[in-house]
N, C-alpha and C positions, 0 to 999 in steps of 0.2 A: 723107865716106863712103869707107871703104877699098875698093880694088879687090878683086874676087874672084879667087882662084887655086884651083887644084885640086892636091891631093896624093894620092899613092897609098899606101893602107894595105896592108900585107902581113899576111895572116891565116893562122894555122896551124889546120888543121881535122882532124877525125877521119876514119876510113875512108870514111864515107858523105858526106863533105863537109859535115857538120853539126857543131855545137858549136864553131864557129870563134871564135878570139880574136885580137885584134890583137897582132902580134909586133913590128912596127916600121913606120916611115914611110919610104918610099923617098926618096932625095935629090932627084931632079928635082921641079920644080914646073911646073905647066902652066897655060896661059891658058884652056883649055876642057876640058870633059869629054871631048869627041871626041879631042883630042890625048892626054889621059891614057889613054883606052881603047886608042888606037892603039899606045901604048908598053907595054901590059900584058905582052905576050909577052917582051919584052926584060927587064922588071923581074922577071918570074917566073924567068927563067933566071939572073938575077944573085942570086937569093935561095934557091937550092936547098940552101943550108947549113942551113936550118931543119929540125929533127928532128920532122917531122909527116908522117902518111900522105898528106896533101894540103895544098897551099898555094893560096891564092886572093889576088886583088887586089881592092881596092875603091876607086874614085876618089871622093874626097870634096872638096866645096867648102868653102872657108874664106875668111876675109877677111885680106888682107895688111895688117898694121898700117902706118900711115903712117911709123913710125919704122924699119920693116924696110928694110935696105939689102942688096941681093944682092951677094955677093962675086963677083969676076971669075971665079973657078973654079966657081961654083955653076951647074949646068946649068939652063937655062930652056927647056923644050921648047914648041913650038907657037907 
């Protein structure tokens, strides 16, 4: 069984924070949802280039494939 990791989806939303759609996945991967949520402010600041009235982040769990090899320059938070 592959280990769980968390990634942060960047969502572009309308004025009321509704109608959100995923725009990208942030580069860092996280060991836990808590670590992911703790980094949300930094990731939001790094993604202000998106042309939406509001942007949000959503921490999502996924399985890391056994074949996945993290590169030395890939951030791994938490």
